[in-house]
C-alpha positions as CSV (number, residue, x, y, z in Angstrom):
1,M,7.0,9.2,3.2
2,E,9.3,7.7,5.8
3,W,8.8,4.1,4.7
4,L,9.7,5.0,1.2
5,S,12.9,6.7,2.3
6,R,13.9,3.6,4.4
7,M,13.4,1.2,1.5
8,N,15.6,3.3,-0.7
9,T,18.2,3.6,2.1
10,A,18.3,-0.2,2.2
11,I,18.8,-0.4,-1.6
12,E,21.6,2.1,-1.3
13,Y,23.1,-0.2,1.4
14,M,22.9,-3.1,-0.9
15,E,24.5,-1.3,-3.8
16,K,27.6,-0.4,-1.7
17,D,28.4,-4.0,-0.9
18,M,26.9,-5.9,-3.8
19,S,28.1,-9.5,-3.3
20,L,26.7,-12.9,-2.4
21,S,28.0,-12.3,1.2
22,L,25.6,-9.4,1.6
23,S,23.7,-9.8,4.9
24,I,20.0,-9.5,4.4
25,E,19.6,-9.0,8.2
26,E,21.8,-5.9,8.0
27,V,20.0,-4.7,4.9
28,A,16.6,-5.0,6.6
29,K,18.1,-3.3,9.7
30,S,19.0,-0.3,7.6
31,A,15.3,0.0,6.7
32,Y,14.3,-0.5,10.4
33,S,12.4,-3.6,9.4
34,S,12.5,-7.3,10.2
35,S,14.3,-9.5,7.6
36,F,11.2,-11.3,6.6
37,H,9.0,-8.2,6.2
38,F,11.7,-6.4,4.1
39,Q,12.1,-9.4,1.8
40,R,8.4,-9.8,1.4
41,M,7.9,-6.1,0.7
42,F,10.8,-6.1,-1.7
43,S,9.4,-9.1,-3.6
44,M,5.9,-7.7,-3.9
45,L,7.1,-4.2,-5.0
46,T,9.7,-5.3,-7.5
47,G,8.5,-8.7,-8.7
48,M,11.7,-10.4,-7.7
49,T,13.4,-11.6,-4.6
50,V,16.3,-9.8,-2.9
51,A,18.5,-12.7,-3.9
52,E,17.4,-12.6,-7.5
53,Y,18.1,-8.8,-7.6
54,V,21.5,-9.3,-6.1
55,R,22.4,-12.0,-8.6
56,K,21.3,-9.8,-11.5
57,R,23.2,-6.7,-10.3
58,I,26.3,-8.7,-9.6
59,V,26.3,-10.1,-13.2
60,T,25.7,-6.6,-14.6
61,L,28.6,-5.1,-12.6
62,A,30.9,-8.1,-13.4
63,A,30.1,-7.9,-17.1
64,Q,31.1,-4.2,-17.1
65,E,34.4,-5.0,-15.4
66,L,35.2,-7.9,-17.7
67,A,34.4,-5.8,-20.8
68,T,36.4,-2.8,-19.8
69,S,39.5,-4.2,-18.1
70,S,41.9,-7.1,-18.1
71,I,40.7,-8.5,-14.7
72,K,40.7,-12.3,-14.5
73,V,37.4,-14.2,-14.3
74,M,38.6,-15.9,-11.1
75,D,39.3,-12.5,-9.5
76,V,35.8,-11.2,-10.4
77,A,34.2,-14.4,-9.1
78,L,36.0,-14.0,-5.7
79,K,35.2,-10.2,-5.6
80,Y,31.5,-10.9,-5.7
81,G,31.4,-13.7,-3.3
82,Y,31.4,-16.8,-5.5
83,E,33.3,-19.8,-4.2
84,S,34.7,-20.8,-7.5
85,P,35.0,-19.5,-11.1
86,E,32.7,-22.5,-12.1
87,S,29.8,-21.4,-9.9
88,F,30.3,-17.8,-11.1
89,S,30.3,-18.8,-14.7
90,K,27.2,-20.9,-14.3
91,A,25.3,-17.9,-12.7
92,F,26.7,-15.5,-15.3
93,K,25.6,-17.6,-18.3
94,K,22.1,-18.1,-16.8
95,I,21.6,-14.4,-16.9
96,Q,23.8,-13.2,-19.8
97,G,23.4,-16.2,-22.0
98,I,27.2,-16.3,-22.5
99,S,30.2,-17.3,-20.4
100,P,32.3,-14.6,-18.7
101,S,35.3,-15.3,-21.0
102,E,33.1,-14.5,-24.0
103,V,32.4,-11.0,-22.8
104,R,35.7,-9.7,-24.4
105,H,34.8,-11.0,-27.8
106,S,33.8,-8.2,-30.3
107,N,30.1,-7.4,-31.0
108,I,28.8,-9.2,-27.9
109,N,25.5,-8.0,-26.6
110,L,25.2,-7.8,-22.8
111,K,22.2,-7.5,-20.6
112,A,22.2,-4.7,-18.0
113,F,19.9,-4.8,-14.9
114,P,20.0,-1.2,-13.5
115,R,19.8,-0.3,-9.9
116,I,16.2,0.0,-8.8
117,S,14.5,2.7,-6.7
118,V,11.2,2.5,-5.0
119,H,8.4,5.0,-5.7
120,V,4.8,5.1,-4.6
121,S,2.2,6.5,-7.0
122,L,-0.6,8.3,-5.2
123,K,-3.9,7.7,-6.9
124,G,-7.6,7.8,-6.1
125,D,-8.4,4.1,-6.2
126,K,-11.2,2.3,-4.5
127,E,-11.1,2.0,-0.7
128,L,-9.3,-1.0,0.7
129,D,-11.6,-2.7,3.3
130,Y,-10.0,-4.6,6.1
131,K,-10.4,-5.6,9.8
132,I,-7.9,-6.7,12.5
133,I,-8.7,-10.1,14.0
134,E,-7.0,-12.0,16.9
135,Q,-7.2,-15.8,16.3
136,E,-6.0,-18.8,18.3
137,A,-4.1,-21.6,16.7
138,Y,-6.0,-24.3,14.7
139,T,-5.3,-27.2,12.4
140,V,-5.8,-27.5,8.6
141,V,-5.6,-30.4,6.2
142,G,-5.1,-30.3,2.5
143,K,-2.8,-30.9,-0.5
144,M,0.4,-29.0,-1.0
145,V,3.0,-28.1,-3.6
146,E,6.5,-26.7,-3.2
147,C,7.0,-23.4,-5.1
148,S,9.7,-21.1,-6.1
149,C,9.6,-17.4,-5.1
150,E,11.4,-16.6,-8.4
151,G,9.6,-16.0,-11.6
152,S,6.2,-17.3,-12.7
153,E,6.8,-20.9,-11.6
154,S,4.7,-20.5,-8.5
155,S,1.7,-19.2,-10.4
156,R,1.8,-22.1,-12.7
157,K,2.2,-24.7,-10.0
158,I,-0.6,-23.2,-7.8
159,S,-3.0,-23.0,-10.8
160,D,-2.1,-26.7,-11.7
161,L,-2.8,-27.8,-8.1
162,W,-6.2,-26.2,-8.0
163,N,-7.1,-27.7,-11.4
164,E,-5.9,-31.1,-10.4
165,S,-7.7,-30.9,-7.0
166,H,-11.0,-30.2,-8.8
167,L,-10.6,-33.0,-11.3
168,D,-9.5,-35.7,-8.8
169,G,-12.2,-35.0,-6.2
170,T,-9.9,-33.4,-3.6
171,I,-12.0,-30.2,-3.4
172,N,-15.2,-32.1,-2.7
173,L,-13.3,-34.2,0.0
174,L,-12.0,-31.1,1.6
175,Y,-15.5,-29.6,1.8
176,E,-16.5,-32.9,3.6
177,L,-13.6,-32.7,6.0
178,G,-14.3,-29.1,6.8
179,Q,-18.0,-29.8,7.2
180,G,-18.9,-27.3,4.5
181,G,-16.5,-24.6,5.7
182,N,-14.5,-22.3,3.5
183,L,-11.5,-23.5,1.5
184,M,-8.2,-21.8,1.9
185,G,-5.1,-21.2,-0.2
186,I,-2.3,-21.0,2.3
187,S,1.3,-19.7,1.5
188,M,3.5,-21.0,4.3
189,E,7.1,-21.9,5.2
190,M,8.2,-18.9,3.1
191,D,12.0,-18.9,2.9
192,Y,13.3,-16.0,0.9
193,A,16.9,-17.1,1.4
194,E,16.2,-20.4,-0.4
195,E,13.6,-18.7,-2.6
196,Q,10.9,-21.2,-1.9
197,F,7.6,-21.6,-0.1
198,T,4.8,-24.2,0.4
199,Y,1.3,-23.6,-1.0
200,L,-1.5,-25.6,0.5
201,I,-5.2,-26.0,-0.6
202,A,-6.8,-26.7,2.7
203,T,-9.8,-26.6,5.0
204,R,-10.0,-26.2,8.8
205,L,-9.9,-29.7,10.4
206,N,-12.7,-30.3,12.8
207,S,-12.1,-32.5,15.9
208,N,-14.4,-35.3,14.5
209,S,-12.9,-35.3,11.0
210,F,-10.8,-38.1,9.7
211,V,-7.5,-37.5,7.8
212,P,-7.0,-39.3,4.5
213,E,-4.0,-41.6,4.7
214,Q,-2.2,-40.6,1.5
215,G,-1.6,-37.4,-0.4
216,F,-2.8,-35.0,2.4
217,A,-0.8,-32.9,4.8
218,V,-1.8,-31.6,8.2
219,H,-0.4,-28.3,9.5
220,T,-1.0,-26.0,12.4
221,I,-1.8,-22.3,11.7
222,P,-0.3,-20.5,14.7
223,A,-2.1,-18.0,16.9
224,S,-1.7,-14.6,15.3
225,T,-3.0,-11.1,14.8
226,W,-4.4,-10.9,11.2
227,A,-5.2,-8.1,8.9
228,V,-8.2,-9.4,6.9
229,F,-8.9,-7.8,3.5
230,T,-11.9,-8.1,1.3
231,S,-11.0,-9.1,-2.2
232,P,-13.9,-8.5,-4.7
233,G,-13.9,-9.8,-8.3
234,P,-13.1,-13.0,-10.1
235,V,-10.2,-15.3,-9.1
236,P,-7.3,-15.0,-9.5
237,T,-7.4,-11.5,-11.0
238,G,-9.2,-10.0,-8.0
239,V,-6.8,-11.7,-5.5
240,Q,-3.7,-10.6,-7.3
241,H,-4.9,-7.0,-7.5
242,A,-5.8,-7.0,-3.8
243,I,-2.5,-8.5,-2.7
244,S,-0.6,-5.9,-4.7
245,R,-2.6,-3.1,-3.1
246,I,-1.9,-4.5,0.4
247,Y,1.8,-4.3,-0.1
248,Q,2.0,-1.1,-2.2
249,E,-0.7,1.0,-0.3
250,W,-1.7,-0.5,3.0
251,F,1.6,-1.6,4.7
252,P,3.5,1.7,3.8
253,C,0.9,3.8,5.6
254,T,0.4,1.7,8.7
255,D,2.3,0.9,11.9
256,Y,2.2,-2.9,11.0
257,E,4.6,-5.2,9.4
258,H,4.4,-8.9,8.3
259,S,4.9,-11.2,11.2
260,G,6.5,-14.0,9.0
261,G,3.6,-16.5,9.4
262,P,1.4,-18.1,6.8
263,E,-0.7,-15.9,4.4
264,M,-4.1,-17.2,3.5
265,E,-6.8,-16.7,0.8
266,V,-10.2,-17.7,2.2
267,Y,-12.7,-18.8,-0.5
268,P,-16.4,-19.1,0.4
269,L,-18.8,-21.1,-1.8
270,G,-19.8,-19.4,-5.0
271,D,-18.8,-18.8,-8.6
272,I,-15.2,-17.7,-8.4
273,N,-15.4,-16.4,-12.0
274,A,-18.2,-14.0,-11.2
275,D,-17.7,-10.3,-11.1
276,D,-19.5,-10.1,-7.7
277,Y,-17.5,-13.0,-6.1
278,C,-15.8,-11.9,-2.9
279,C,-13.1,-13.7,-0.9
280,E,-10.7,-12.7,1.8
281,I,-7.0,-12.3,2.2
282,W,-5.5,-12.9,5.7
283,V,-2.1,-11.5,6.4
284,P,-0.3,-12.1,9.7
285,I,0.9,-8.8,11.2
286,K,2.7,-7.3,14.2
287,K,3.4,-3.8,15.4
288,K,6.6,-2.3,14.1
């Protein structure tokens, strides 16, 4: 599969110049991909951002050097692109649990994060229903939270936002503002360099709807071509499974890539915990 070969070529490119100065644009170019699409695909396939992977690999390689040679901590820090020994030591300790200078102590346990390779498992799963839709720009209103792309923080924050919005009446108000329309969970302003994005619980804002003065944000969803997928099953399990399949199965076998715009989960009225509940996942796309 050509896509698989390109992803592994990009990983090989990263491994040859593993440092904080690594250019994501050049890495993506080696995979014949846009920077955003490569980072989004990498994150969905590996469960970590490119930046997180680079940090872990740097610390692994640095720990090996420190443990097997007399190289100075300062020289290792500079080699891997850190501006100072202090910033390197902070990053090192966050991952290894010890300072770089402690590596040379006897009986010290080190963590190793091996180089990854991307594989696709071919299996006879259920069909993945989708349609391609062209849609003009429109405005949404809702409540938002800033999330990290790294780790499980985003899942917790998003879950808390939904729970709070049900308890404080936000969900009912959004239904009123959208005049009974569907609710949306929107991931937007995704910045993989900074490892953060904004999540918005929202509804489409009608021309005759008012906007609450406090606690609500208004955003424009740009005109786009969307791949719209059906996501059957209870939330969030069904949504998480569908998103994984989109990136692991659908993107690799199509001529599309992520356009870099917002992603949306569209929730119709119904029992989201029911086995027969069905929502939609909207992913902005463009031709490669």
